[in-house]
N, C-alpha and C positions, 0 to 999 in steps of 0.2 A: 365219781365221789372226789371230792376236794381232799387233799392230806393237808391237815393244819400242822400236824406235827413234824417237824424237822429232824433229819438224823442227828445223833447225838454229838457228833464232830461239829455240827453249826452251834450248837449252844458253847462247847469248848471254846471254839475260835472267838465268838463273840464276848465269852468270859475273858479270855485273854486279852481283847482288844479292849475292854472297858477297862481291865486293870491297868494297862498301858496309859491310856488316856488318864485314869485318876492318878498314876504314879507321874506323868509330866506335869499334871497341874498340882500336885503336891509340890513336886521340886519347884516349880515355877513360884509357889507361895511362899517358901521356906526362903527362897533367894532374894526374889523382889520384894516382898512384902515383909520378910522376915519375923513371919508366924512361928511359933513353937510347933514342933512336931506332935505334940499331945493334944493339940488342937484341932488336928485333920485326922484323928482315928476315927471319928464319926463318919468321914465321907468314903473311908474304905470298906463300909459296910454294903455301900451301893452296888457296885458288880454283882456280889452274891443275891441281893435283894433283887434287884433287875433280872438275873438270870432265872431265878426261883419263879418270879412273877411271869416271865415269859413263857418259860416251861409250862407253868400250871395252866396258864389262858389257853397254850396253843393244844395242851392236852385235853381242856373241858372242852373247847370248840370241837376237837376231832370226837369227842365221844357224842356230843348232842348232834351235829350235824351228819357224820358217818355211821349212825345207827345200823346193826345189821339188820338187813332188808330181809323180808322174808320170803321165802323161795315160793314163787309161784308154780304150784304143782298143776294147776290148770293149764296154765300156759305150757308146760312140759308136757302134758298130756296130749295137747293140741298139737302142739309141734311133732311129737311123736307119729300122730296119725297123718297130719300134714304130709309128712316125709314120707311116709308109705304109700301115700297116694300120688304123690310126686315121682316117685319112684317107678311106679307102673305107666306111667304118661298116657293115662286113660281120659284125662280130662283137660280140657282148654282152660285157659285163664277167665273166660267168661263164664264158665261153669263154676269156679271158684267164686266169683263175684255174685252168682245167682245165689249159690250156697250160704255166704256171707249174709247176703238182706233177707234169705228166707227165715222167718222168725220160728216156724215149726220146726224147721231143720235145727236151728241153734238152741231150741228150746229141749229137741233130743240130745244134742251133744252135752247140754247141763245135764240132763237125765243119765245120760251115759258116765260122764265124770262121777256123777254120784254112786254109780254101781262100781265105777274102778275103784272109788275110795272105800265105801262102807261094804261093798258087796251086794248080792241080790236080795230084795225082799218083796212082800206083795205090792208094794207100790213101784218099786223100780226093778224091772228086770228087762233081760234080753229078749224076750218074747214080745214084749210091747214094743221094744225098739224096732224088731223086726215088721211087726204088724202095722207100723204108722204109715209107713208108705208104699205105694204101688209099685209093685215089682215092673222092673225096665226102666223107671223114673230115674233122675239124675239123683235125687234125695236117696233113694234106695241105693243106686250103685255106691254112693259115697258112704252109706250108713252102713254097708256091707264090709267095708275097713274097719269102721268103727267096731262093729261087732266081731269081727276076727280079732282085734286086738284087745278086745275085751274078754272075751273067752280064752285066748293066750294067756293075758295076765291073771286072770281069775283061776285057771289051772294051775298055773305056776305057784300063785299065792295060797293055794286052797281054798279059797273062800266060795268057789263054785260048788264043793261036796258040802260045805257046813249049812250054806243058805239055800238049797236046792229046794224049790217049793215041792 
């Protein structure tokens, strides 16, 4: 995320610099061109106007481009399961790749996330996840981590008891 809005010290220094430049210009015009001071009043509004426009545009750009991004709860869910799987060192890199391209396993992960979010119901429940893969297969071993995580979280949140079939 790019930060458009600068620190307030920047705007103060810019204001002081512009006042200095306008002051030098005013003195030059008074001395060389012999212009009356009341003719230069309108030029003294420029530093204030310039800083207000600069600050306003930076604030607006900051709000437009750096909106609060939604937290990726599904990504956090998958990261937590992946971390548990990596900590046991049971899987090889090739196993992770095969799991990643396996559509059936990915659909099961989406189902697990739905259970994690909303709890179990008739369509989405842990028993279906357990029966989806053959015992001893790579997918079953990986799904065991997902199921353990789900059961732990559902017990902690109390969703398991209220939605038990």
